[in-house]
C-alpha positions as a Markdown table, in Angstrom:
| # | Residue | x | y | z |
|---|---|---|---|---|
| 1 | Unk | -11.6 | 21.9 | 1.3 |
| 2 | Unk | -9.9 | 24.1 | -1.2 |
| 3 | Unk | -6.2 | 24.6 | -0.4 |
| 4 | Unk | -3.4 | 26.3 | -2.3 |
| 5 | Unk | -0.3 | 24.5 | -3.3 |
| 6 | Unk | 2.3 | 24.2 | -0.6 |
| 7 | Unk | 5.0 | 26.9 | -0.1 |
| 8 | Unk | 8.4 | 25.9 | -1.3 |
| 9 | Unk | 10.1 | 26.9 | 2.0 |
| 10 | Unk | 8.2 | 24.5 | 4.3 |
| 11 | Unk | 10.4 | 22.1 | 6.3 |
| 12 | Unk | 9.7 | 18.6 | 4.9 |
| 13 | Unk | 11.8 | 15.5 | 4.7 |
| 14 | Unk | 11.7 | 11.7 | 4.4 |
| 15 | Unk | 12.3 | 9.9 | 7.7 |
| 16 | Unk | 12.1 | 6.4 | 6.2 |
| 17 | Unk | 14.9 | 4.1 | 7.3 |
| 18 | Unk | 15.5 | 0.4 | 6.9 |
| 19 | Unk | 16.6 | -2.2 | 9.3 |
| 20 | Unk | 15.9 | -2.8 | 13.0 |
| 21 | Unk | 15.4 | -0.1 | 15.6 |
| 22 | Unk | 16.6 | -0.1 | 19.2 |
| 23 | Unk | 15.0 | 1.3 | 22.3 |
| 24 | Unk | 15.1 | 5.0 | 21.4 |
| 25 | Unk | 11.9 | 6.2 | 22.9 |
| 26 | Unk | 9.0 | 3.9 | 21.9 |
| 27 | Unk | 6.4 | 3.0 | 24.6 |
| 28 | Unk | 6.6 | 6.3 | 26.5 |
| 29 | Unk | 4.1 | 8.5 | 28.3 |
| 30 | Unk | 1.0 | 8.1 | 26.3 |
| 31 | Unk | 1.8 | 4.7 | 24.9 |
| 32 | Unk | 0.9 | 2.8 | 28.0 |
| 33 | Unk | -2.8 | 2.5 | 27.1 |
| 34 | Unk | -2.0 | 0.8 | 23.8 |
| 35 | Unk | -2.4 | -2.7 | 25.2 |
| 36 | Unk | -5.9 | -1.8 | 26.5 |
| 37 | Unk | -7.5 | -0.5 | 23.3 |
| 38 | Unk | -4.9 | -1.0 | 20.6 |
| 39 | Unk | -5.3 | 2.6 | 19.5 |
| 40 | Unk | -2.6 | 4.8 | 20.8 |
| 41 | Unk | -1.9 | 8.4 | 20.0 |
| 42 | Unk | 1.3 | 9.0 | 21.9 |
| 43 | Unk | 4.9 | 7.8 | 21.5 |
| 44 | Unk | 8.2 | 8.5 | 23.1 |
| 45 | Unk | 9.7 | 9.9 | 26.2 |
| 46 | Unk | 8.4 | 13.5 | 26.6 |
| 47 | Unk | 4.8 | 14.1 | 25.6 |
| 48 | Unk | 5.1 | 12.5 | 22.2 |
| 49 | Unk | 1.6 | 12.7 | 20.9 |
| 50 | Unk | 0.2 | 10.4 | 18.3 |
| 51 | Unk | -3.4 | 10.7 | 17.0 |
| 52 | Unk | -5.6 | 8.3 | 15.4 |
| 53 | Unk | -3.5 | 5.2 | 16.1 |
| 54 | Unk | -5.1 | 2.6 | 13.9 |
| 55 | Unk | -6.1 | -0.8 | 15.4 |
| 56 | Unk | -3.9 | -3.2 | 13.6 |
| 57 | Unk | -4.9 | -6.4 | 15.1 |
| 58 | Unk | -4.5 | -8.6 | 18.2 |
| 59 | Unk | -1.5 | -9.5 | 20.3 |
| 60 | Unk | -1.8 | -6.4 | 22.3 |
| 61 | Unk | -1.8 | -8.0 | 25.7 |
| 62 | Unk | -3.3 | -6.6 | 28.9 |
| 63 | Unk | -3.5 | -3.1 | 30.3 |
| 64 | Unk | -0.2 | -1.2 | 30.6 |
| 65 | Unk | 0.3 | 1.7 | 32.9 |
| 66 | Unk | 0.1 | 5.2 | 31.4 |
| 67 | Unk | 3.5 | 6.1 | 32.5 |
| 68 | Unk | 4.9 | 2.6 | 32.1 |
| 69 | Unk | 8.4 | 2.5 | 30.7 |
| 70 | Unk | 9.1 | 6.1 | 31.6 |
| 71 | Unk | 10.8 | 8.4 | 29.2 |
| 72 | Unk | 13.6 | 6.9 | 27.1 |
| 73 | Unk | 16.6 | 9.0 | 26.1 |
| 74 | Unk | 16.2 | 10.7 | 22.8 |
| 75 | Unk | 17.8 | 8.9 | 19.9 |
| 76 | Unk | 21.2 | 10.0 | 18.9 |
| 77 | Unk | 19.8 | 10.4 | 15.4 |
| 78 | Unk | 17.7 | 13.4 | 16.2 |
| 79 | Unk | 17.0 | 15.3 | 13.1 |
| 80 | Unk | 18.8 | 12.8 | 10.9 |
| 81 | Unk | 16.6 | 12.0 | 7.9 |
| 82 | Unk | 17.4 | 9.4 | 5.2 |
| 83 | Unk | 16.2 | 9.5 | 1.7 |
| 84 | Unk | 15.9 | 13.3 | 1.7 |
| 85 | Unk | 15.5 | 15.6 | -1.3 |
| 86 | Unk | 14.0 | 18.9 | -2.3 |
| 87 | Unk | 10.6 | 20.0 | -1.0 |
| 88 | Unk | 9.2 | 19.2 | -4.4 |
| 89 | Unk | 10.7 | 15.8 | -4.6 |
| 90 | Unk | 9.4 | 14.9 | -1.1 |
| 91 | Unk | 5.9 | 16.4 | -1.5 |
| 92 | Unk | 5.3 | 15.3 | -5.0 |
| 93 | Unk | 6.2 | 11.7 | -4.5 |
| 94 | Unk | 2.5 | 10.8 | -4.3 |
| 95 | Unk | -0.9 | 12.5 | -4.4 |
| 96 | Unk | -1.3 | 11.8 | -0.7 |
| 97 | Unk | 2.0 | 13.5 | 0.2 |
| 98 | Unk | 1.2 | 16.5 | -1.9 |
| 99 | Unk | -2.2 | 16.9 | -0.3 |
| 100 | Unk | -0.6 | 16.6 | 3.1 |
| 101 | Unk | 2.1 | 19.2 | 2.2 |
| 102 | Unk | -0.7 | 21.5 | 1.1 |
| 103 | Unk | -2.5 | 21.2 | 4.4 |
| 104 | Unk | 0.7 | 21.5 | 6.5 |
| 105 | Unk | 1.7 | 24.6 | 4.6 |
| 106 | Unk | -1.7 | 26.2 | 5.1 |
| 107 | Unk | -1.8 | 25.3 | 8.9 |
| 108 | Unk | 1.7 | 26.7 | 9.3 |
| 109 | Unk | 0.8 | 30.0 | 7.6 |
| 110 | Unk | -2.4 | 30.3 | 9.7 |
| 111 | Unk | -0.6 | 29.8 | 13.0 |
| 112 | Unk | 2.2 | 32.1 | 12.0 |
| 113 | Unk | -0.4 | 34.9 | 11.5 |
| 114 | Unk | -2.1 | 34.1 | 14.8 |
| 115 | Unk | 1.2 | 34.3 | 16.7 |
| 116 | Unk | 2.1 | 37.6 | 14.9 |
| 117 | Unk | -1.2 | 39.1 | 15.8 |
| 118 | Unk | -0.6 | 38.3 | 19.5 |
| 119 | Unk | 3.1 | 39.4 | 19.4 |
| 120 | Unk | 4.4 | 36.0 | 20.2 |
| 121 | Unk | 7.4 | 34.3 | 18.6 |
| 122 | Unk | 6.5 | 31.5 | 16.2 |
| 123 | Unk | 8.8 | 28.6 | 15.2 |
| 124 | Unk | 7.5 | 26.2 | 12.5 |
| 125 | Unk | 7.7 | 22.5 | 13.0 |
| 126 | Unk | 9.0 | 20.0 | 10.3 |
| 127 | Unk | 7.0 | 17.4 | 8.4 |
| 128 | Unk | 8.6 | 14.0 | 8.1 |
| 129 | Unk | 7.1 | 11.3 | 5.9 |
| 130 | Unk | 8.0 | 7.6 | 6.3 |
| 131 | Unk | 6.9 | 4.4 | 4.7 |
| 132 | Unk | 6.3 | 1.5 | 7.0 |
| 133 | Unk | 9.0 | 2.4 | 9.5 |
| 134 | Unk | 11.4 | 5.3 | 10.1 |
| 135 | Unk | 13.4 | 7.1 | 12.7 |
| 136 | Unk | 12.3 | 10.1 | 14.7 |
| 137 | Unk | 13.9 | 12.2 | 17.4 |
| 138 | Unk | 11.8 | 10.2 | 19.8 |
| 139 | Unk | 12.8 | 6.8 | 18.5 |
| 140 | Unk | 11.3 | 4.4 | 16.0 |
| 141 | Unk | 8.5 | 5.6 | 13.8 |
| 142 | Unk | 6.2 | 2.8 | 12.6 |
| 143 | Unk | 3.1 | 2.9 | 10.5 |
| 144 | Unk | 1.1 | 1.1 | 13.3 |
| 145 | Unk | 1.6 | 4.1 | 15.5 |
| 146 | Unk | -0.2 | 6.4 | 13.2 |
| 147 | Unk | 0.7 | 10.1 | 12.8 |
| 148 | Unk | 2.5 | 11.7 | 15.7 |
| 149 | Unk | 4.3 | 14.8 | 16.9 |
| 150 | Unk | 7.7 | 14.5 | 18.5 |
| 151 | Unk | 8.6 | 17.5 | 20.8 |
| 152 | Unk | 12.3 | 16.4 | 20.9 |
| 153 | Unk | 12.8 | 17.5 | 17.3 |
| 154 | Unk | 9.6 | 19.5 | 16.8 |
| 155 | Unk | 8.6 | 17.4 | 13.8 |
| 156 | Unk | 5.3 | 15.8 | 12.7 |
| 157 | Unk | 5.7 | 12.2 | 11.5 |
| 158 | Unk | 3.2 | 10.6 | 9.1 |
| 159 | Unk | 2.8 | 7.6 | 7.0 |
| 160 | Unk | 0.2 | 8.5 | 4.4 |
| 161 | Unk | -1.0 | 4.9 | 4.3 |
| 162 | Unk | -2.7 | 5.8 | 7.5 |
| 163 | Unk | -5.3 | 7.7 | 5.5 |
| 164 | Unk | -6.6 | 4.5 | 4.1 |
| 165 | Unk | -7.2 | 3.3 | 7.7 |
| 166 | Unk | -8.9 | 6.5 | 8.5 |
| 167 | Unk | -11.3 | 5.9 | 5.5 |
| 168 | Unk | -11.8 | 2.2 | 5.6 |
| 169 | Unk | -11.4 | 1.2 | 9.3 |
| 170 | Unk | -12.6 | 4.3 | 11.1 |
| 171 | Unk | -15.2 | 5.1 | 8.4 |
| 172 | Unk | -14.1 | 8.7 | 8.3 |
| 173 | Unk | -13.4 | 9.6 | 4.7 |
| 174 | Unk | -12.9 | 12.9 | 3.1 |
| 175 | Unk | -10.1 | 15.4 | 2.6 |
| 176 | Unk | -11.1 | 17.5 | 5.6 |
| 177 | Unk | -10.8 | 14.5 | 7.9 |
| 178 | Unk | -7.2 | 14.0 | 6.7 |
| 179 | Unk | -6.4 | 17.7 | 7.1 |
| 180 | Unk | -7.9 | 17.5 | 10.7 |
| 181 | Unk | -5.1 | 14.9 | 11.4 |
| 182 | Unk | -2.4 | 17.3 | 10.3 |
| 183 | Unk | -4.0 | 20.3 | 12.1 |
| 184 | Unk | -4.3 | 18.2 | 15.3 |
| 185 | Unk | -0.7 | 17.3 | 15.3 |
| 186 | Unk | 0.3 | 20.9 | 14.5 |
| 187 | Unk | -1.8 | 21.8 | 17.6 |
| 188 | Unk | 0.6 | 19.7 | 19.7 |
| 189 | Unk | 3.4 | 21.8 | 18.3 |
| 190 | Unk | 1.6 | 24.9 | 19.4 |
| 191 | Unk | 1.3 | 23.4 | 22.9 |
| 192 | Unk | 5.0 | 22.7 | 22.8 |
| 193 | Unk | 5.8 | 26.3 | 21.9 |
| 194 | Unk | 3.5 | 27.7 | 24.6 |
| 195 | Unk | 4.9 | 25.3 | 27.3 |
| 196 | Unk | 1.6 | 23.5 | 27.8 |
| 197 | Unk | 3.1 | 20.1 | 27.0 |
| 198 | Unk | 5.8 | 20.6 | 29.6 |
| 199 | Unk | 3.2 | 21.4 | 32.3 |
| 200 | Unk | 1.3 | 18.2 | 31.4 |
| 201 | Unk | 4.5 | 16.2 | 31.5 |
| 202 | Unk | 5.2 | 17.5 | 35.0 |
| 203 | Unk | 1.7 | 16.5 | 36.1 |
| 204 | Unk | 2.2 | 13.0 | 34.7 |
| 205 | Unk | 5.5 | 12.6 | 36.4 |
| 206 | Unk | 4.4 | 13.8 | 39.8 |
| 207 | Unk | 0.9 | 12.4 | 40.0 |
| 208 | Unk | -1.0 | 9.1 | 40.0 |
| 209 | Unk | -2.3 | 7.5 | 36.9 |
| 210 | Unk | -5.8 | 8.9 | 37.0 |
| 211 | Unk | -4.6 | 12.5 | 37.3 |
| 212 | Unk | -2.0 | 11.9 | 34.6 |
| 213 | Unk | -4.7 | 10.5 | 32.3 |
| 214 | Unk | -7.0 | 13.4 | 33.0 |
| 215 | Unk | -4.2 | 15.9 | 32.1 |
| 216 | Unk | -3.6 | 14.0 | 28.9 |
| 217 | Unk | -7.2 | 14.2 | 28.0 |
| 218 | Unk | -7.2 | 18.0 | 28.4 |
| 219 | Unk | -4.1 | 18.2 | 26.2 |
| 220 | Unk | -5.6 | 16.2 | 23.4 |
| 221 | Unk | -8.9 | 18.1 | 23.5 |
| 222 | Unk | -7.0 | 21.3 | 23.3 |
| 223 | Unk | -5.2 | 20.1 | 20.2 |
| 224 | Unk | -8.6 | 19.2 | 18.7 |
| 225 | Unk | -9.8 | 22.8 | 19.5 |
| 226 | Unk | -6.7 | 24.2 | 17.9 |
| 227 | Unk | -7.5 | 22.2 | 14.8 |
| 228 | Unk | -10.9 | 23.8 | 14.8 |
| 229 | Unk | -9.3 | 27.3 | 15.2 |
| 230 | Unk | -7.3 | 26.6 | 12.1 |
| 231 | Unk | -10.5 | 25.6 | 10.2 |
| 232 | Unk | -12.2 | 28.7 | 11.4 |
| 233 | Unk | -9.4 | 30.9 | 10.1 |
| 234 | Unk | -9.9 | 29.3 | 6.7 |
| 235 | Unk | -13.6 | 29.3 | 6.7 |
| 236 | Unk | -13.8 | 30.7 | 3.1 |
| 237 | Unk | -12.0 | 27.6 | 1.9 |
| 238 | Unk | -14.5 | 25.1 | 3.4 |
| 239 | Unk | -16.8 | 23.2 | 1.2 |
| 240 | Unk | -20.1 | 21.6 | 1.9 |
| 241 | Unk | -19.7 | 18.5 | 4.0 |
| 242 | Unk | -16.3 | 19.4 | 5.4 |
| 243 | Unk | -17.5 | 20.1 | 8.9 |
| 244 | Unk | -19.4 | 16.8 | 8.9 |
| 245 | Unk | -16.2 | 15.0 | 7.9 |
| 246 | Unk | -14.4 | 16.5 | 10.8 |
| 247 | Unk | -17.1 | 15.6 | 13.3 |
| 248 | Unk | -17.3 | 12.1 | 11.9 |
| 249 | Unk | -13.5 | 11.6 | 12.4 |
| 250 | Unk | -13.6 | 13.1 | 15.9 |
| 251 | Unk | -16.4 | 10.7 | 16.8 |
| 252 | Unk | -14.6 | 7.7 | 15.5 |
| 253 | Unk | -11.5 | 8.3 | 17.6 |
| 254 | Unk | -13.0 | 9.0 | 21.0 |
| 255 | Unk | -11.7 | 6.8 | 23.8 |
| 256 | Unk | -15.1 | 5.4 | 24.7 |
| 257 | Unk | -15.8 | 4.4 | 21.1 |
| 258 | Unk | -12.4 | 2.8 | 20.6 |
| 259 | Unk | -12.5 | 0.9 | 23.9 |
| 260 | Unk | -16.1 | -0.3 | 23.2 |
| 261 | Unk | -15.1 | -1.6 | 19.8 |
| 262 | Unk | -11.9 | -3.2 | 21.0 |
| 263 | Unk | -13.0 | -4.8 | 24.3 |
| 264 | Unk | -16.7 | -4.4 | 24.6 |
| 265 | Unk | -16.6 | -2.1 | 27.6 |
| 266 | Unk | -15.5 | 1.4 | 28.6 |
| 267 | Unk | -13.0 | 2.3 | 31.3 |
| 268 | Unk | -13.3 | 6.0 | 31.9 |
| 269 | Unk | -10.3 | 6.3 | 34.3 |
| 270 | Unk | -8.1 | 5.0 | 31.5 |
| 271 | Unk | -9.1 | 7.7 | 29.0 |
| 272 | Unk | -6.2 | 9.8 | 27.7 |
| 273 | Unk | -7.9 | 11.5 | 24.7 |
| 274 | Unk | -11.5 | 12.1 | 25.7 |
| 275 | Unk | -14.8 | 10.7 | 24.7 |
| 276 | Unk | -16.2 | 11.0 | 21.2 |
| 277 | Unk | -18.6 | 13.7 | 22.4 |
| 278 | Unk | -15.8 | 15.7 | 24.0 |
| 279 | Unk | -13.6 | 15.5 | 20.9 |
| 280 | Unk | -16.5 | 16.7 | 18.8 |
| 281 | Unk | -17.4 | 19.5 | 21.2 |
| 282 | Unk | -13.9 | 20.9 | 21.3 |
| 283 | Unk | -13.3 | 20.6 | 17.6 |
| 284 | Unk | -16.6 | 22.5 | 17.0 |
| 285 | Unk | -15.7 | 25.0 | 19.7 |
| 286 | Unk | -12.5 | 25.9 | 17.9 |
| 287 | Unk | -14.4 | 26.1 | 14.6 |
| 288 | Unk | -17.1 | 28.4 | 16.0 |
| 289 | Unk | -14.8 | 30.7 | 17.9 |
| 290 | Unk | -11.7 | 30.9 | 15.8 |
| 291 | Unk | -10.0 | 32.0 | 19.0 |
| 292 | Unk | -7.1 | 30.0 | 20.6 |
| 293 | Unk | -8.1 | 31.5 | 23.9 |
| 294 | Unk | -11.4 | 29.7 | 23.7 |
| 295 | Unk | -9.4 | 26.4 | 23.8 |
| 296 | Unk | -8.6 | 26.5 | 27.5 |
| 297 | Unk | -9.4 | 22.9 | 28.3 |
| 298 | Unk | -7.4 | 23.1 | 31.6 |
| 299 | Unk | -9.9 | 25.4 | 33.4 |
| 300 | Unk | -13.2 | 24.0 | 34.5 |
| 301 | Unk | -15.2 | 21.0 | 33.2 |
| 302 | Unk | -14.6 | 19.5 | 29.8 |
């Protein structure tokens, strides 16, 4: 995918910190399924959404409740970044960071235009890089958690080493697969702006595990669709093979695929992100429609 260089006014920073981390929000709403499949896409107390949580090995224990642990109070270090610097210093620290900044900037510009056309107010998120471990407004950020969005501080957190996992472990190489990661997390920011995340949070707090899981699936599939909408709005930048890269990544991270690989069986009631087929369907729907309104995963069957 051909992307321009990032804009110099994007909100980027380095969230890397050293030392131990306290409670601060880990193991929240969507993190409860981690012990089951070792691949979690959520972190923290409110609807902290992680995607593509790489399977980093054993020691994961048994099934944990989806809402287990509840919501921890936000860290007192919300918004506090260590090892900062200018946009150029942060983004140009590595080729992977630069490519991520290029994608983030493009996704931001795309959604700003979409909101302007619909007359809605847009507020951009921040992009925070970390190496190994860091601190977010939702608590500790660790590379094993994968990229995630924290609604407490409206920032996307990402360790670019994850892209190696995406290529080598998930067998989903390619620049578009990596951009899909960024666009999906940005989709969760859009849900936060529109109040969708709050509605899902209310469902999860007031309902049983099965209903809470089902709401989480619809939230994640909508973020996939929003990623597809971004791609559609930049159709002239796509290159041969990009769509296939996206579909391959979506297939690799379906709940059924991850569970089958991790434990040899599938437990549909525990799904929180959707099957491989569902993730591919909604990513493609966004790509084909280019319309956020087509991403209503909360009405009807999915």
